[in-house]
C-alpha positions in Angstrom: 101.1 -48.5 -72.7 102.9 -47.3 -75.6 103.8 -50.4 -77.8 106.4 -49.9 -77.8 107.6 -50.5 -74.4 106.9 -54.1 -74.9 109.4 -54.4 -77.4 112.2 -54.1 -74.0 111.6 -58.2 -74.7 113.2 -58.2 -77.4 116.1 -57.3 -75.8 116.0 -58.6 -72.1 119.5 -59.8 -72.5 121.8 -57.0 -73.3 118.8 -54.5 -70.7 119.8 -56.9 -67.8 123.7 -56.4 -68.9 123.7 -52.7 -69.8 121.0 -50.7 -68.3 122.9 -48.9 -65.0 121.6 -50.0 -61.7 121.0 -47.5 -58.9 123.2 -46.1 -56.6 123.4 -47.9 -52.8 122.6 -44.5 -51.6 119.4 -44.1 -53.7 118.0 -46.9 -51.0 119.6 -46.3 -47.8 117.4 -42.3 -48.4 114.4 -44.5 -49.2 114.4 -46.5 -46.1 115.1 -43.0 -44.4 111.9 -41.9 -45.9 109.6 -44.1 -45.4 110.9 -45.8 -42.9 110.7 -48.7 -43.8 112.6 -52.2 -42.2 113.6 -55.6 -42.9 110.1 -57.5 -43.8 107.8 -54.3 -45.5 106.3 -55.1 -48.9 107.1 -53.2 -52.5 104.9 -53.5 -54.7 107.5 -52.9 -58.1 105.9 -51.9 -60.7 107.7 -51.6 -64.1 110.6 -54.4 -62.9 112.1 -55.1 -66.2 115.3 -57.9 -65.3 115.6 -56.4 -62.3 117.7 -53.0 -62.2 116.1 -51.8 -59.0 115.5 -54.8 -57.6 118.1 -55.7 -56.5 118.7 -52.6 -54.4 115.0 -53.8 -53.0 115.3 -57.0 -51.8 119.3 -55.9 -50.3 117.7 -53.7 -47.3 115.4 -56.7 -47.1 112.1 -56.0 -48.7 109.7 -58.1 -49.7 109.1 -57.7 -53.0 106.1 -58.3 -55.6 106.3 -56.6 -59.2 104.5 -56.1 -62.4 105.6 -56.5 -65.5 104.4 -56.3 -68.3 107.1 -58.4 -71.0 107.0 -62.6 -70.0 110.5 -62.0 -71.5 111.3 -59.4 -69.1 109.6 -61.2 -65.8 111.0 -64.6 -66.9 114.6 -63.1 -66.2 113.7 -61.2 -63.0 112.1 -64.8 -61.7 115.5 -66.3 -62.2 118.1 -63.5 -60.8 116.1 -63.7 -57.9 115.6 -67.5 -57.2 114.8 -68.6 -54.1 114.6 -64.7 -52.5 110.8 -63.6 -50.9 110.0 -61.7 -55.0 107.3 -62.5 -57.3 105.6 -60.8 -60.8 102.8 -61.2 -62.4 102.6 -59.7 -65.8 100.5 -57.6 -66.7 100.7 -53.7 -67.3 99.7 -52.1 -64.1 96.9 -50.8 -65.5 95.2 -53.8 -65.7 96.5 -55.6 -62.7 94.2 -56.9 -60.6 95.5 -56.7 -56.9 92.2 -58.7 -55.6 92.8 -56.7 -52.1 96.1 -56.7 -51.5 98.1 -53.2 -50.4 101.5 -52.6 -50.1 103.2 -50.5 -47.9 105.4 -48.7 -50.2 104.6 -49.0 -53.7 108.5 -48.3 -56.5 109.5 -47.9 -59.9 112.5 -47.1 -61.4 112.5 -46.0 -64.8 109.0 -46.9 -65.5 105.8 -45.5 -64.1 106.4 -43.0 -67.2 104.4 -46.3 -68.8 101.6 -46.0 -67.1 98.5 -44.8 -68.3 98.2 -41.2 -67.1 94.2 -41.9 -65.8 95.0 -44.4 -63.3 99.0 -43.7 -62.6 98.0 -41.9 -59.1 94.6 -43.1 -58.2 95.6 -47.2 -58.3 98.9 -46.5 -56.5 96.3 -44.5 -53.9 94.3 -47.9 -53.6 97.1 -50.2 -52.8 99.8 -48.4 -51.3 100.5 -46.0 -48.4 103.5 -44.7 -49.7 105.1 -44.6 -53.4 108.5 -43.6 -54.3 109.6 -43.0 -57.8 112.9 -43.1 -58.7 115.4 -42.1 -62.5 119.0 -42.5 -64.4 118.6 -39.6 -66.4 121.5 -39.6 -68.6 123.6 -35.4 -68.6 126.4 -33.6 -69.9 129.2 -33.9 -69.1 129.8 -37.6 -70.3 132.0 -38.5 -73.3 128.9 -39.6 -74.8 128.0 -36.2 -75.5 131.3 -35.9 -77.7 130.0 -39.5 -79.8 126.2 -37.9 -80.3 128.3 -35.0 -81.8 130.1 -37.2 -83.7 127.5 -39.1 -85.3 124.9 -36.3 -86.3 125.5 -37.0 -90.0 124.6 -41.0 -88.7 121.6 -40.3 -86.6 120.4 -37.6 -89.9 121.3 -39.8 -92.2 119.4 -43.9 -90.7 117.5 -42.2 -86.8 116.3 -39.4 -88.1 113.2 -40.3 -85.4 115.2 -39.7 -82.7 115.1 -37.0 -81.5 118.7 -35.9 -81.2 120.1 -33.1 -78.8 122.7 -33.3 -76.0 121.7 -34.4 -72.9 120.5 -31.1 -70.2 123.0 -30.4 -67.5 121.8 -31.8 -64.2 121.4 -28.4 -62.3 118.9 -27.5 -65.0 116.9 -30.8 -64.0 116.9 -29.9 -60.8 116.1 -26.5 -60.9 113.4 -27.6 -62.1 111.7 -30.8 -60.7 112.3 -28.7 -57.2 110.4 -25.8 -58.9 107.0 -27.8 -58.9 107.5 -30.1 -56.0 104.2 -29.1 -54.0 102.9 -32.6 -56.5 104.5 -35.8 -57.4 103.1 -35.6 -61.0 104.8 -32.6 -61.9 107.4 -33.3 -60.2 108.4 -36.3 -62.4 107.0 -34.3 -65.4 110.4 -32.8 -64.7 112.6 -36.1 -63.7 111.4 -38.2 -66.1 109.6 -36.1 -70.0 108.8 -39.4 -71.3 105.6 -39.2 -68.0 104.0 -35.8 -69.5 102.2 -34.1 -67.8 100.0 -35.9 -65.3 99.3 -34.4 -61.4 98.5 -36.4 -58.3 96.6 -34.0 -56.9 95.2 -34.8 -52.9 96.3 -38.1 -53.0 99.7 -37.7 -52.0 101.2 -35.1 -50.1 103.9 -33.4 -51.6 107.4 -35.0 -52.0 110.7 -35.3 -50.5 113.3 -35.6 -53.1 117.2 -36.5 -53.2 119.7 -36.4 -55.9 122.5 -38.7 -56.8 125.0 -37.4 -59.3 127.3 -40.4 -60.5 129.2 -41.7 -63.7 130.0 -45.1 -65.7 132.4 -46.3 -68.3 131.4 -48.6 -71.4 133.4 -50.7 -73.5 132.3 -49.5 -77.6 130.3 -53.3 -77.4 127.9 -52.2 -74.2 128.2 -48.1 -75.4 126.7 -49.9 -78.9 124.0 -52.5 -76.7 123.4 -50.0 -73.9 122.0 -47.5 -77.0 120.1 -50.1 -78.6 118.1 -50.6 -75.1 116.8 -47.5 -75.3 113.3 -47.0 -77.2 114.3 -43.9 -79.5 116.5 -46.9 -81.1 114.3 -49.4 -80.9 111.7 -46.9 -82.2 113.7 -46.7 -85.9 114.1 -49.4 -88.4 116.3 -53.0 -87.4 118.4 -52.3 -90.7 118.8 -48.6 -90.8 119.1 -49.1 -86.9 122.2 -51.3 -87.2 123.7 -49.9 -89.8 123.3 -46.5 -87.2 124.9 -48.2 -84.5 128.0 -50.3 -86.6 128.6 -46.2 -87.4 128.7 -45.2 -83.8 130.2 -48.4 -82.8 132.9 -47.1 -85.4 132.9 -43.6 -83.9 133.9 -45.4 -80.0 136.7 -47.6 -82.0 138.1 -44.8 -83.9 138.0 -41.3 -81.6 137.9 -42.8 -78.0 140.4 -45.5 -77.8 137.1 -48.2 -77.1 136.1 -46.3 -73.7 133.8 -43.9 -72.9 132.1 -42.3 -69.9 128.5 -41.5 -69.8 127.2 -39.7 -67.2 123.8 -40.2 -65.3 121.4 -37.6 -62.4 119.4 -40.5 -60.3 116.2 -38.6 -58.8 114.5 -40.2 -55.8 111.0 -38.6 -55.1 109.1 -39.8 -52.3 105.1 -39.2 -50.5 103.0 -40.0 -48.6 99.4 -40.8 -49.4 97.4 -38.5 -47.8 
């Protein structure tokens, strides 16, 4: 895992509060595509504080998670106390299943952190099916205008950030559907941080589902959301504070204190051959 991934522990409370959850339809589709029923055992890779775990547990599934961040794991334990949920603090690459196998391996906006060298082989060793989900920010929300208005701020205080307006949902879907022969190729398009890493003969070509939706953030939550993303966490704290303060001023002054952000949810499900 890139060490920056462990920095999410520093913003665990904000992450829990402002990171988007996943549409209910995604979990209904996950159940339909895998045949999962109440009591299904799920290994969740990179649960964080539980943005997607809520949807898994709501289906009556039993979840064991692997999460490298101690603070994130502790927050997940607190969120799901009394539910059929356990979490091991470990990177998936280092985690020892000790002979355990699962009906389904699931990961939401986290599988790109897993080392490509073991990403598919380890999954195939512990499960009969894999489901990957992500929420991708896409063009169409007011955040696009915030980014345009803050271009100078980003250049001054956040030059490390690869700055630009998000792709359209349509262009992303065209890209991933063109590579649907392999879940690894699909995931490189759905979640570009994954990089190229083919599953090859280990898994069947994936079934794909997508969901477009948007949500509204007030100024505080809009800035908090940005502060939980890895490109912003890479910016040194003093410059990051100046950048986020400037963005907050823009949202208050030019957008009346609320902005919308548009998302494309993607689900890919493949079976072990």
